[in-house]
MOPAC internal coordinates of N, CA, C and O (Angstrom, degrees):
PM7 1SCF
backbone

  N    0.0000 0     0.00 0     0.00 0    0    0    0
  C    1.4502 1     0.00 0     0.00 0    1    0    0
  C    1.5214 1   109.38 1     0.00 0    2    1    0
  O    1.2310 1   120.72 1   -47.61 1    3    2    1
  N    1.3178 1   116.22 1   132.39 1    3    2    1
  C    1.4493 1   121.00 1   177.52 1    5    3    2
  C    1.5137 1   110.20 1   -77.41 1    6    5    3
  O    1.2310 1   119.66 1   -27.75 1    7    6    5
  N    1.3344 1   118.26 1   152.25 1    7    6    5
  C    1.4735 1   119.85 1  -179.07 1    9    7    6
  C    1.5229 1   113.04 1   -62.65 1   10    9    7
  O    1.2310 1   120.25 1   160.39 1   11   10    9
  N    1.3388 1   117.13 1   -19.61 1   11   10    9
  C    1.4561 1   120.23 1  -177.06 1   13   11   10
  C    1.5070 1   112.45 1   -94.24 1   14   13   11
  O    1.2310 1   119.15 1   178.70 1   15   14   13
  N    1.3323 1   119.23 1    -1.30 1   15   14   13
  C    1.4564 1   121.64 1  -176.30 1   17   15   14
  C    1.5292 1   113.65 1   -63.90 1   18   17   15
  O    1.2310 1   120.46 1   147.61 1   19   18   17
  N    1.3522 1   116.72 1   -32.39 1   19   18   17
  C    1.4674 1   118.71 1  -176.65 1   21   19   18
  C    1.5289 1   112.32 1  -100.70 1   22   21   19
  O    1.2310 1   119.95 1  -164.46 1   23   22   21
  N    1.3114 1   117.70 1    15.54 1   23   22   21
  C    1.4603 1   121.63 1  -179.68 1   25   23   22
  C    1.5178 1   111.25 1   -76.91 1   26   25   23
  O    1.2310 1   120.55 1   -34.46 1   27   26   25
  N    1.3188 1   116.56 1   145.54 1   27   26   25
  C    1.4538 1   123.40 1   176.38 1   29   27   26
  C    1.5318 1   107.92 1   -93.63 1   30   29   27
  O    1.2310 1   120.46 1   -26.37 1   31   30   29
  N    1.3284 1   116.73 1   153.63 1   31   30   29
  C    1.4610 1   122.88 1   177.14 1   33   31   30
  C    1.4997 1   108.77 1  -110.33 1   34   33   31
  O    1.2310 1   120.41 1   -43.76 1   35   34   33
  N    1.3294 1   116.83 1   136.24 1   35   34   33
  C    1.4648 1   122.71 1   177.42 1   37   35   34
  C    1.5209 1   107.77 1  -124.09 1   38   37   35
  O    1.2310 1   121.32 1   -19.14 1   39   38   37
  N    1.3312 1   115.08 1   160.86 1   39   38   37
  C    1.4618 1   122.10 1   176.29 1   41   39   38
  C    1.4964 1   108.95 1  -111.61 1   42   41   39
  O    1.2310 1   120.55 1   -44.02 1   43   42   41
  N    1.3210 1   116.56 1   135.98 1   43   42   41
  C    1.4538 1   121.89 1   176.40 1   45   43   42
  C    1.5278 1   107.79 1   -86.33 1   46   45   43
  O    1.2310 1   120.45 1   -55.75 1   47   46   45
  N    1.3197 1   116.75 1   124.25 1   47   46   45
  C    1.4673 1   121.17 1  -178.02 1   49   47   46
  C    1.5281 1   110.32 1   -77.71 1   50   49   47
  O    1.2310 1   120.10 1   -10.59 1   51   50   49
  N    1.3318 1   117.41 1   169.41 1   51   50   49
  C    1.4725 1   120.45 1   177.31 1   53   51   50
  C    1.5421 1   112.44 1   -59.23 1   54   53   51
  O    1.2310 1   120.54 1   157.82 1   55   54   53
  N    1.3472 1   116.56 1   -22.18 1   55   54   53
  C    1.4784 1   120.55 1   176.93 1   57   55   54
  C    1.5180 1   111.41 1   -94.40 1   58   57   55
  O    1.2310 1   119.76 1  -166.87 1   59   58   57
  N    1.3575 1   118.05 1    13.13 1   59   58   57
  C    1.4536 1   125.35 1   179.98 1   61   59   58
  C    1.5207 1   112.53 1    62.48 1   62   61   59
  O    1.2310 1   120.58 1  -144.19 1   63   62   61
  N    1.3341 1   116.49 1    35.81 1   63   62   61
  C    1.4557 1   122.44 1   177.38 1   65   63   62
  C    1.5225 1   108.54 1  -102.78 1   66   65   63
  O    1.2310 1   120.86 1   -29.56 1   67   66   65
  N    1.3311 1   115.95 1   150.44 1   67   66   65
  C    1.4596 1   121.50 1   173.29 1   69   67   66
  C    1.5309 1   108.38 1  -131.52 1   70   69   67
  O    1.2310 1   121.02 1   -25.61 1   71   70   69
  N    1.3204 1   115.66 1   154.39 1   71   70   69
  C    1.4657 1   121.38 1   175.92 1   73   71   70
  C    1.5283 1   106.42 1  -107.45 1   74   73   71
  O    1.2310 1   120.64 1   -53.61 1   75   74   73
  N    1.3264 1   116.38 1   126.39 1   75   74   73
  C    1.4466 1   121.92 1   177.92 1   77   75   74
  C    1.5412 1   106.82 1   -74.80 1   78   77   75
  O    1.2310 1   119.86 1   -57.79 1   79   78   77
  N    1.3257 1   117.88 1   122.21 1   79   78   77
  C    1.4558 1   120.35 1  -177.88 1   81   79   78
  C    1.5318 1   112.94 1   -57.25 1   82   81   79
  O    1.2310 1   120.78 1   -32.10 1   83   82   81
  N    1.3398 1   116.12 1   147.90 1   83   82   81
  C    1.4498 1   122.33 1  -176.69 1   85   83   82
  C    1.5230 1   112.31 1   -54.51 1   86   85   83
  O    1.2310 1   120.32 1   135.58 1   87   86   85
  N    1.3273 1   117.00 1   -44.42 1   87   86   85
  C    1.4746 1   121.58 1   179.85 1   89   87   86
  C    1.5251 1   111.14 1   -54.94 1   90   89   87
  O    1.2310 1   120.60 1   136.72 1   91   90   89
  N    1.3245 1   116.46 1   -43.28 1   91   90   89
  C    1.4725 1   121.60 1   179.93 1   93   91   90
  C    1.5204 1   110.24 1   -71.12 1   94   93   91
  O    1.2310 1   120.27 1   134.04 1   95   94   93
  N    1.3333 1   117.09 1   -45.96 1   95   94   93
  C    1.4824 1   120.52 1   179.34 1   97   95   94
  C    1.5143 1   110.91 1   -56.36 1   98   97   95
  O    1.2310 1   120.49 1   133.44 1   99   98   97
  N    1.3250 1   116.66 1   -46.56 1   99   98   97
  C    1.4638 1   119.96 1  -177.78 1  101   99   98
  C    1.5190 1   112.36 1   -68.57 1  102  101   99
  O    1.2310 1   119.98 1   139.89 1  103  102  101
  N    1.3352 1   117.64 1   -40.11 1  103  102  101
  C    1.4515 1   119.39 1  -179.35 1  105  103  102
  C    1.5305 1   112.08 1   -68.06 1  106  105  103
  O    1.2310 1   120.19 1   151.21 1  107  106  105
  N    1.3276 1   117.25 1   -28.79 1  107  106  105
  C    1.4516 1   122.42 1  -179.90 1  109  107  106
  C    1.5315 1   112.13 1   -93.05 1  110  109  107
  O    1.2310 1   119.77 1   171.96 1  111  110  109
  N    1.3018 1   118.05 1    -8.04 1  111  110  109
  C    1.4616 1   121.92 1  -178.49 1  113  111  110
  C    1.5002 1   112.63 1    66.87 1  114  113  111
  O    1.2310 1   119.52 1  -144.18 1  115  114  113
  N    1.3203 1   118.51 1    35.82 1  115  114  113
  C    1.4661 1   122.36 1  -179.05 1  117  115  114
  C    1.5160 1   110.74 1   -78.51 1  118  117  115
  O    1.2310 1   121.18 1   -35.08 1  119  118  117
  N    1.3256 1   115.36 1   144.92 1  119  118  117
  C    1.4606 1   122.82 1   179.36 1  121  119  118
  C    1.5208 1   109.56 1  -121.87 1  122  121  119
  O    1.2310 1   120.59 1   -26.59 1  123  122  121
  N    1.3077 1   116.48 1   153.41 1  123  122  121
  C    1.4598 1   122.47 1   177.19 1  125  123  122
  C    1.5246 1   108.98 1   -61.27 1  126  125  123
  O    1.2310 1   120.12 1   -44.40 1  127  126  125
  N    1.3220 1   117.37 1   135.60 1  127  126  125
  C    1.4509 1   122.16 1   178.94 1  129  127  126
  C    1.5329 1   113.65 1    87.70 1  130  129  127
  O    1.2310 1   120.08 1   171.87 1  131  130  129
  N    1.3056 1   117.45 1    -8.13 1  131  130  129
  C    1.4726 1   121.61 1   179.25 1  133  131  130
  C    1.5233 1   109.91 1   -66.79 1  134  133  131
  O    1.2310 1   120.14 1   -35.51 1  135  134  133
  N    1.3159 1   117.34 1   144.49 1  135  134  133
  C    1.4662 1   122.86 1   178.94 1  137  135  134
  C    1.5172 1   110.41 1   -87.21 1  138  137  135
  O    1.2310 1   121.22 1   -26.80 1  139  138  137
  N    1.3571 1   115.27 1   153.20 1  139  138  137
  C    1.4567 1   120.11 1   177.33 1  141  139  138
  C    1.5318 1   107.99 1  -147.53 1  142  141  139
  O    1.2310 1   120.64 1   -26.00 1  143  142  141
  N    1.3095 1   116.37 1   154.00 1  143  142  141
  C    1.4590 1   123.20 1   174.86 1  145  143  142
  C    1.5172 1   107.60 1   -96.06 1  146  145  143
  O    1.2310 1   120.26 1   -39.29 1  147  146  145
  N    1.3403 1   117.12 1   140.71 1  147  146  145
  C    1.4589 1   121.96 1   178.42 1  149  147  146
  C    1.5058 1   107.95 1  -126.55 1  150  149  147
  O    1.2310 1   120.48 1   -49.60 1  151  150  149
  N    1.3273 1   116.69 1   130.40 1  151  150  149
  C    1.4552 1   120.58 1   177.06 1  153  151  150
  C    1.5026 1   110.48 1  -151.61 1  154  153  151
  O    1.2310 1   120.92 1   -19.88 1  155  154  153
  N    1.3235 1   115.84 1   160.12 1  155  154  153
  C    1.4638 1   120.46 1   176.23 1  157  155  154
  C    1.5181 1   109.49 1   -95.51 1  158  157  155
  O    1.2310 1   121.47 1   -38.54 1  159  158  157
  N    1.3292 1   114.78 1   141.46 1  159  158  157
  C    1.4518 1   120.80 1  -177.66 1  161  159  158
  C    1.5272 1   108.20 1  -149.09 1  162  161  159
  O    1.2310 1   120.80 1   -60.89 1  163  162  161
  N    1.3189 1   116.08 1   119.11 1  163  162  161
  C    1.4706 1   122.18 1   178.16 1  165  163  162
  C    1.5345 1   112.14 1    47.45 1  166  165  163
  O    1.2310 1   121.03 1  -126.05 1  167  166  165
  N    1.3133 1   115.64 1    53.95 1  167  166  165
  C    1.4642 1   122.70 1   175.12 1  169  167  166
  C    1.5296 1   113.36 1    64.85 1  170  169  167
  O    1.2310 1   120.24 1  -149.84 1  171  170  169
  N    1.3298 1   117.15 1    30.16 1  171  170  169
  C    1.4578 1   120.22 1   174.38 1  173  171  170
  C    1.5239 1   108.67 1  -143.68 1  174  173  171
  O    1.2310 1   120.42 1   -14.10 1  175  174  173
  N    1.3032 1   116.80 1   165.90 1  175  174  173
  C    1.4581 1   123.27 1   179.46 1  177  175  174
  C    1.5232 1   109.20 1  -104.87 1  178  177  175
  O    1.2310 1   121.00 1   -51.88 1  179  178  177
  N    1.3350 1   115.68 1   128.12 1  179  178  177
  C    1.4650 1   120.78 1   179.19 1  181  179  178
  C    1.5158 1   108.62 1  -111.74 1  182  181  179
  O    1.2310 1   120.06 1   -44.23 1  183  182  181
  N    1.3262 1   117.49 1   135.77 1  183  182  181
  C    1.4536 1   124.12 1   175.58 1  185  183  182
  C    1.5233 1   106.61 1  -120.09 1  186  185  183
  O    1.2310 1   120.45 1   -63.10 1  187  186  185
  N    1.3181 1   116.74 1   116.90 1  187  186  185
  C    1.4659 1   121.62 1  -176.78 1  189  187  186
  C    1.5205 1   109.79 1  -120.52 1  190  189  187
  O    1.2310 1   119.74 1   -59.72 1  191  190  189
  N    1.3395 1   118.11 1   120.28 1  191  190  189
  C    1.4607 1   120.38 1   179.07 1  193  191  190
  C    1.5196 1   111.53 1   -58.81 1  194  193  191
  O    1.2310 1   120.38 1   -42.86 1  195  194  193
  N    1.3158 1   116.88 1   137.14 1  195  194  193
  C    1.4662 1   122.28 1   174.99 1  197  195  194
  C    1.5078 1   107.43 1   -88.71 1  198  197  195
  O    1.2310 1   120.75 1   -73.93 1  199  198  197
  N    1.2961 1   116.17 1   106.07 1  199  198  197
  C    1.4698 1   120.81 1  -177.22 1  201  199  198
  C    1.5242 1   109.49 1  -111.57 1  202  201  199
  O    1.2310 1   120.69 1   -31.28 1  203  202  201
  N    1.2986 1   116.29 1   148.72 1  203  202  201
  C    1.4486 1   123.17 1   176.16 1  205  203  202
  C    1.5331 1   108.21 1   -65.77 1  206  205  203
  O    1.2310 1   119.63 1   -45.87 1  207  206  205
  N    1.3042 1   118.32 1   134.13 1  207  206  205
  C    1.4459 1   122.58 1  -177.39 1  209  207  206
  C    1.5314 1   111.49 1   -59.33 1  210  209  207
  O    1.2310 1   119.89 1   154.98 1  211  210  209
  N    1.3195 1   117.81 1   -25.02 1  211  210  209
  C    1.4684 1   121.06 1   179.42 1  213  211  210
  C    1.5307 1   111.98 1   -64.98 1  214  213  211
  O    1.2310 1   120.48 1   158.03 1  215  214  213
  N    1.3439 1   116.69 1   -21.97 1  215  214  213
  C    1.4724 1   120.83 1   178.48 1  217  215  214
  C    1.5131 1   110.43 1   -63.90 1  218  217  215
  O    1.2310 1   120.32 1   152.82 1  219  218  217
  N    1.3301 1   117.00 1   -27.18 1  219  218  217
  C    1.4625 1   121.19 1  -176.80 1  221  219  218
  C    1.5167 1   113.18 1   -83.07 1  222  221  219
  O    1.2310 1   119.94 1   174.15 1  223  222  221
  N    1.3135 1   117.71 1    -5.85 1  223  222  221
  C    1.4617 1   120.62 1  -178.79 1  225  223  222
  C    1.5310 1   110.58 1   -56.60 1  226  225  223
  O    1.2310 1   120.86 1   -52.64 1  227  226  225
  N    1.3146 1   115.95 1   127.36 1  227  226  225
  C    1.4602 1   121.31 1   179.61 1  229  227  226
  C    1.5213 1   113.80 1    82.36 1  230  229  227
  O    1.2310 1   119.81 1  -178.60 1  231  230  229
  N    1.3148 1   117.97 1     1.40 1  231  230  229
  C    1.4625 1   122.23 1  -176.36 1  233  231  230
  C    1.5238 1   112.76 1   -57.99 1  234  233  231
  O    1.2310 1   120.28 1   143.00 1  235  234  233
  N    1.3427 1   117.08 1   -37.00 1  235  234  233
  C    1.4511 1   121.17 1  -177.91 1  237  235  234
  C    1.5215 1   113.63 1  -100.79 1  238  237  235
  O    1.2310 1   120.12 1  -167.82 1  239  238  237
  N    1.3258 1   117.37 1    12.18 1  239  238  237
  C    1.4503 1   121.40 1  -179.41 1  241  239  238
  C    1.5300 1   110.45 1   -57.26 1  242  241  239
  O    1.2310 1   121.11 1   -49.92 1  243  242  241
  N    1.3127 1   115.48 1   130.08 1  243  242  241
  C    1.4465 1   121.81 1   177.42 1  245  243  242
  C    1.5249 1   114.58 1    85.40 1  246  245  243
  O    1.2310 1   120.14 1  -176.13 1  247  246  245
  N    1.3335 1   117.35 1     3.87 1  247  246  245
  C    1.4685 1   119.20 1  -179.32 1  249  247  246
  C    1.5147 1   109.22 1   -71.29 1  250  249  247
  O    1.2310 1   120.82 1   -37.59 1  251  250  249
  N    1.3274 1   116.04 1   142.41 1  251  250  249
  C    1.4502 1   122.20 1   179.46 1  253  251  250
  C    1.5401 1   108.45 1   -80.88 1  254  253  251
  O    1.2310 1   120.38 1   -66.33 1  255  254  253
  N    1.3245 1   116.88 1   113.67 1  255  254  253
  C    1.4550 1   121.41 1  -176.97 1  257  255  254
  C    1.5121 1   112.65 1  -102.07 1  258  257  255
  O    1.2310 1   120.16 1  -174.15 1  259  258  257
  N    1.3171 1   117.29 1     5.85 1  259  258  257
  C    1.4750 1   120.14 1  -179.38 1  261  259  258
  C    1.5419 1   109.36 1   -79.54 1  262  261  259
  O    1.2310 1   120.85 1   -39.80 1  263  262  261
  N    1.3015 1   115.99 1   140.20 1  263  262  261
  C    1.4555 1   121.96 1   176.41 1  265  263  262
  C    1.5076 1   108.89 1  -157.77 1  266  265  263
  O    1.2310 1   120.09 1   -16.55 1  267  266  265
  N    1.3215 1   117.43 1   163.45 1  267  266  265
  C    1.4639 1   122.53 1  -179.75 1  269  267  266
  C    1.5111 1   109.19 1   -91.26 1  270  269  267
  O    1.2310 1   120.43 1   -55.84 1  271  270  269
  N    1.3147 1   116.78 1   124.16 1  271  270  269
  C    1.4724 1   120.80 1   177.03 1  273  271  270
  C    1.5100 1   110.86 1   -86.97 1  274  273  271
  O    1.2310 1   121.05 1   -30.56 1  275  274  273
  N    1.3096 1   115.60 1   149.44 1  275  274  273
  C    1.4506 1   121.84 1   174.72 1  277  275  274
  C    1.5178 1   107.30 1   -67.78 1  278  277  275
  O    1.2310 1   120.45 1   -27.00 1  279  278  277
  N    1.3312 1   116.75 1   153.00 1  279  278  277
  C    1.4890 1   121.87 1  -175.98 1  281  279  278
  C    1.5145 1   113.71 1   -59.41 1  282  281  279
  O    1.2310 1   119.21 1   150.20 1  283  282  281
  N    1.3368 1   119.11 1   -29.80 1  283  282  281
  C    1.4760 1   119.66 1  -177.24 1  285  283  282
  C    1.5236 1   111.79 1   -90.91 1  286  285  283
  O    1.2310 1   119.30 1  -176.01 1  287  286  285
  N    1.3323 1   118.94 1     3.99 1  287  286  285
  C    1.4671 1   121.99 1   179.17 1  289  287  286
  C    1.5082 1   108.98 1  -106.54 1  290  289  287
  O    1.2310 1   120.59 1   -40.96 1  291  290  289
  N    1.2991 1   116.47 1   139.04 1  291  290  289
  C    1.4646 1   119.80 1   179.66 1  293  291  290
  C    1.4824 1   109.64 1  -120.23 1  294  293  291
  O    1.2310 1   120.10 1   180.00 1  295  294  293

């Protein structure tokens, strides 16, 4: 499967507006009125939801932080 196989297509309106498809909104948990950052990156447009940092609390709980260090690292 190519990475672009599951991409959604949107249409840019005359006012340069787009509608985020339902499948994407639901998978990202987006709500009406929520803020997002928009920027261009490597010839594409990125839309990143602006979320409160408190939402991330406990995100990494239970992660395995053990690893083998190289001999010259302390």
